[in-house]
N, C-alpha and C positions, 0 to 999 in steps of 0.2 A: 269217261276216262278210258283210253285204249290200254287194256291190261295185257295185250299180247306182247310176248318177249321173244326177241330173235337173238340167238347166240351164234357167233362164229366158232367153228370147231377145228381144232388142230389135233390130229392124231400123230403122236410122236413115234418115230421108228429109229432103230439103230442096226446097222448091217450085221453086227456080230451076233444078233439075237434073232430068234425065229420070226420072220416077217408075217407068217400066216396068222399070228396072234393079232396083228393090226387089222386084218380082214374081219376076224370074229369080234374083236374089240370094237371096231367101228360099228358093226351091226348092233351090238349090245347097247352102245351109247345112243345111237340114233333111235333105236326102238324105245329106250327109256324116255328120251326127250319127247318123242312123239306121243307116248302115253300120257305125259304130263302137260301136253299142250304147248310145248316150246318149239318154235320154228328154228330152223338151222340153216347155216350157210357153210359149206364144206367143199374142199377140193373134190372133183369127181374122181372116180377110181381109175380113169384112164389118164389122169394128169400126172400121176406118179404111182409108185408101187402101192396098190390098195388105197390111193388117195391120201397117203400119209406124208409127213414132212420129215426129211432126213438131211438132204444136201442143201447147199445154198440155192441151187436151182429150184428145188421144191419150195424152199422158203420164199423165194421171189414170186413164184406162181401163187402161193397162198396169200402173200401180202397184196399182190395185184387184185386178187379176188375180193379180199376184205375191203380194199380201198374203193373198189367199184360199188360196194354195198354199204359204204360208211353210214349213210342215212338210216339204214335198217338195223345195223348191228348195235345191240345194247350192251353186250359183254362177250367175252371169249372164254371158252372152255378148252383147256389143254388136257387131253386124255393120254395116258401112258399105258398101252397094253403090253409094251416091253420097256426096256431101259430108256429108250428115246434118245434122240440127239439134241443135247441141250443148246448147241449153237444154232442149229436149224430152227428150233422153236423160238429162241430169243430173237434171231434175225427176222423171222416172219412177223413177230409182234412189232419190232422196231420199224421195219420197212413198211408196214401197213400204215403207220402214222396215226393209228387209232389210239385215243386216250380213254379207254373204257375199262371197267373192272375185268380181272382175269382170275379164273378159278382153275386150280391145278389138281387133277385127280389121277391116281395111280391104281392099277388093278392089283388084286391079290394073287399071289402064287398059291398053288395047291401043293402042300407038302407031299402028297402022294404022287405028284407028277413033276419031278424036278430034273428030268433028263435034259440034255442039250436041245432036244427038239421042242420042249414045252416050257422051259424055265424062262420066267419074265425078267426078274431083277428090277421090276418097277419100283420096289421099295427103295432101292439104292438110287435108281435113275431120277426119282423125284427130287432127291437132295441136290443132284447135279443141276437139274433144271432150275430149281429155286435159287441155287448159288449164282447161276448165270443171269437170271432175271434181276437179282439184286445188283449184280455188277453193271447191268444195263440200265439201272434206275427205273425198272418197270415194276410197279406195285402189283401184288398178287394176293389172292385169298386161298386159304387151305381148307381142306375137308376136315371134319371132326376126327376121323380115323386116318392115319397116315396112308394106308392102302384100303380101298373099298371098291367093291364091284358095283356096276351101275344099277343093278336091281335091288340093292340093299336099302332098307328103310332109312338108314343113316345118311346115305347119299341123297335120297329124296329130300331130307331135311336140309342138307347142304345146298341143294338147288333152290329150295324155297327161300332160304336166307339170301342166297346169291341174287335171286331175282329182285328181292327187296333192295339190295345194294345197288343193282343196276338201275332200278327205277329212281332211287334217290339221286344218284350221280347224274343221271340224265335230266331229272327235274331241276336240279340246281345249276346245271350248265346253262348259262345265258338267262338266268332267272331275273325277272324284272318286277320290282315292288313299287307301288305307288304310295307315297307318304302324303296324306291329305291333311293339311293344317300343321301348325307348330306343336311341338311337344308341350303338354300341359306343364305350367311352371312348377307345380308341386311334385312332378314326377321325374326327379333326377335319376331314378332307377332305370329309366328306359333310354338313357343316353347310349350312343353307339358310334362306331366309326364307319362311315361310308367307304373310306379308302381301303380298310381291311376287307370289307365285303367285296369291293371291286376286284381285289387281288384274287378272289375265289370265283370271279365271273358273275357276281351278283350286283346288279345295278339298281339305284334308287332314283325314281322320278318324283319330284316334289310338285305340289300344287297348293297355293294359298286358299284358305276357305273363302276369302273375299271374292276370288275369281270364280269359284264354283257357285257361290250364292248369286253372283252376277248372271251366270248361265241360267240358274233356276228362275231368277226374276224375269227373264225374257220369255219363259214358257207360258202358254195359255192353258187354262184349266181343261179345255177340251182337246188338247193336242192328242193325236193318235198314239204317240209313244207313251204319253203320260197315262192315258186310259188303259193301255196294255199293261203297264207296270202296276197300276192300281189293282187290276184284276189278278195279276200275279201275286201281289202281296196278300190279297184277301183269300186267295186259294192256298196260300202257304201255311197259314196258322189262324186259329180263331181270333177274331178282332172285333167282336160284337160291341164291346164296351168302349171302343176307340172313336172319338169324334171324327166325322167325315173330313173336317178341315185338316186334321193332323194326318190322316191317311193320304190326303192329296199332297201335302208337303213331302211326305215320305216318297211318294211316287215320283215327284219332280226331282227330288234328291237322287233317287235311284237311276233315273234316266240320265242325269248329269254325270254320275259316276260311271255308268256303263259306257257313255260316249267317251269319256276321258280314258278309260281303260282300253277301249278298242283303238282309239287314235294313237295312243302311246305304247301299245302292245304290252300291257301289263298282265302279269300272271296272278297277282295278289295285291292286297292293300293293307295299310295301317292308317287308322283314321283318328283325328282329334275328336273325342266324343263329349268333352265337357270343358267349360260351361258356356263358351261363346255360342255354340250351336243352339243350345236351349234358350239362352237369353235373347238372341237376335234372330233366330230362325223358328224356334218354337217346337222342335221335336228332338228325340234322340235318334241316332243312326243305327241303333242295335238291330232292328229287323232287317234292314238292307244288308248289314254285315253278316247276320245269321244266314241269310239267303245265299250270299256269295260263298261263305264257308261250306254250306251244305252242298254246293256244286263244285267243291274242291278248289275254289278260288279263295283261299284262306284270307280272313280279314281280322286284324288284331286291333283292339282299342288302345287309347292313350298313345297313339303313334308308336307302338311297341314293334319296331321293325324286326328286332331279333325274335320276338314272339311269333311274328309272321313266318320267319324262316323256319322255325321249329314246327309250326303248324303245317306248313306246306310240305316239308320234308316227309312227315309222317302220313299226311293225306295221300301223297303220291306213292308212298311206299305201300300203303294198305288198300288204296281205293276207297277209303272211308273218310268222312269228314273229321277234322280235328277241331278241338275247342281250346281257347285260352282261358285259364282260370287262375285264381289266387290260391296259393297254399294259405288257407285263411284262418282255420280254427282247430283247436284240439277237439277230440271226440271223447268226452268224459276223461277217464284216467287210463284209457288203453294207449300204451306208448306206440303201438303200431298202426293206429288209426288217426284220421284227421278229416277235416271238412274242406272241400274245395268249393269255390264260389265265384261267380261274377254277377253283374247286376241286370240283364245279361244280354250278350249277343251270341250265345252258344247256338250252333246249328241244330235244327230241330231233330235230326236223326240220332242225336246222342241222348235225347230225353226218353222217359217212359212213354209208351204209346197210348195207354188207357188209364182211367181212374185218376186218383189224386197224384198230382205232379205232371200231368199231361201239359205240354207247352201251350201257353196262350199269350197273346199280346197284352201288355199292361203299361202302367206308368212307372217311372224310375223313382222308387221310394227314397233313395239316399239323398238326391239333390232336389226333390220336389219342395222340400221346406225352404230351399234357398231361392229357387227361380219360379216356383209355382207348379202345382200338379199339371195344369193345362199345357205347360211347356215341355213336359217330359214323357209324353206318350211314345211308345215304340220299343220298349224292352220285350224280350222273350223270357218268360219265367216258367220254371218247371223243375222237375227232379231228374237228374241224370240216372239212366237205368243201370242196373247191376250188370257188370261184364268184366272180363279180364281187360287190362289196359296197359298201354305204354305211355310213359311221361318223358318229356324232353325239354331241356332249356338250352338255348344257344346264347352266347354273349361275346362281345368283343372286348378283349383286354388290351386297351390302347397302350398302357405302360409297357407291356411285354411284347406288343406287336403281334398278338396271336388271337385267333378265334378259339374259344373254348366252350365246352358243353358238358352236360351230364345227362344220363339216360338210365332208365330202369323200367321194371314192370311191377304190377300189383293188381289189386282187385278193386273195382267199384262195387260197393256193397249195397244191400237193401236195408241197412240199419235205419231205425226211425230217426227222422229229423224234421222239425217244423220250423221253416224259415221262409224267406222271400228270395227273389232273384232266381238265378240258375245255380243249382247246388247239388252236392252229392257227398257221400262218405267214401273215403278210400282206406284200403288196408295195404300196407307196404312192409315187407319183412325188414326188420332193423331200421325202421323209419327214423328213429332218433339219431342214428348215425348219419343218415342222409340229411336231416335238418341241420345237424352240426356242420356237415360239409358245406351246405349252401351258405350258412352264415359265415363260417371261417374263411371261405374263398370269395365272398362278396357277390354271390349270384343274386339275381332279382327275385321278387316274390311271385312274379308271373311264371306259369309253366304251361306248356302245351300238353294236351292229353289226347289219346286216340284209342277207341275201344277195340284194339287188336293187340296181338303180341308181335312186335316187329323190331325189338331192341337189337337183336344180334345183327340183322342186316343193315339197320340204320347206323349202328355204331361203326361197322366196317366201312360204310360209305363215307361218313364224316371224318373218321380218323385216318384210314389208310389211303383213301383216294382223294379227299379234299385237304388232308394234312392238318385238320383241326385237333386240338386237344380234347379227348373224350374220357370222362370218368363214368364207368359202368357200375351202377350200384347193385350189389348182389347180397 
């Protein structure tokens, strides 16, 4: 994953205020961003006074620069070393044509230096800029503190959250998901609206299992691509107990899915995992799905397209794999703890790395009694390692014509638990309130989890820039 972020920078200036502050402010901003590893695109100092934006002429120059660099710019930072010209800033953003996140920062005044030569009034100017951006219909993000200097730790946190927001917005723009197979009949919970997703720029490419199995049937056991995929599977996770015939089927299935994704330019998938695949093909797809998720090409089971959306958003936000789990069990009588579980296709990077709970390939215990153990090899079983985590669920509300979601953070714990599949124990503050919210508002039992803390930036991306309804659990 390319984690490098590039921000377009607008330094705001207003003629009634000391312009030299734009020179020093520009240097402070660029120095901070360089130290944080953030690339920048900004007007050169000879394009306007100190490379700042004040007049319409300045705004047009800035817009032209941003337009030329559209493919590189992930977001825009508006910095106000003095009051700033709200019209120039708003026009620069509008004329650029970029639809990316915008962060508005204003410098602190020093109460010891409030003369006409040094007074900023950025505190006031930020309100005027935000007022105009709202009039122009340009969504924007605010810093934690109304005014904050670039070197302050609070602003560094603002930038970290903003980078997450930029990544999510970019990832979900022109996002393409492959839906392989029909929704399992018993899972009404994973119904969704393709049309509502399309309105947000997310497209679904469908494929019947019959067609994919047809491709698999034409493959030879010694095909070069099949042998390469087989080696990839065996290198991914311990599979000593798995019959060679089952591993070969998985390899062919993986080659077919890879080909489909490449030809149709898919970013992620949701796959029908039972029971036709086991009955008529003879393996579960969990290992291949785990491998894709581990490479940040999220893959959700039971054709849970909305689960894929949540997984992918957080994977791209953090650069770490997401897993899809069930809110599955209570943990004793602790109201703030619970068990998360799937049978499972969890990416191996979320599991403990040593000892009991280390991921291995096995058979799917839940449906083995129905279709036979020999037809259910391919699950990845293990214990999810202890870590801070973010959880996210996205859903389409067809009746309201809205996409809605909830998000929050908690801890994956190392509390003792002896069970099967992919499992872990979570601790979430005020968990009972969240569970009540999920039930009362009709959310699904599936939830995406990611072993990082990214809720602030993801919430901003989904709510402010995609226009989805977001409930933040605190």
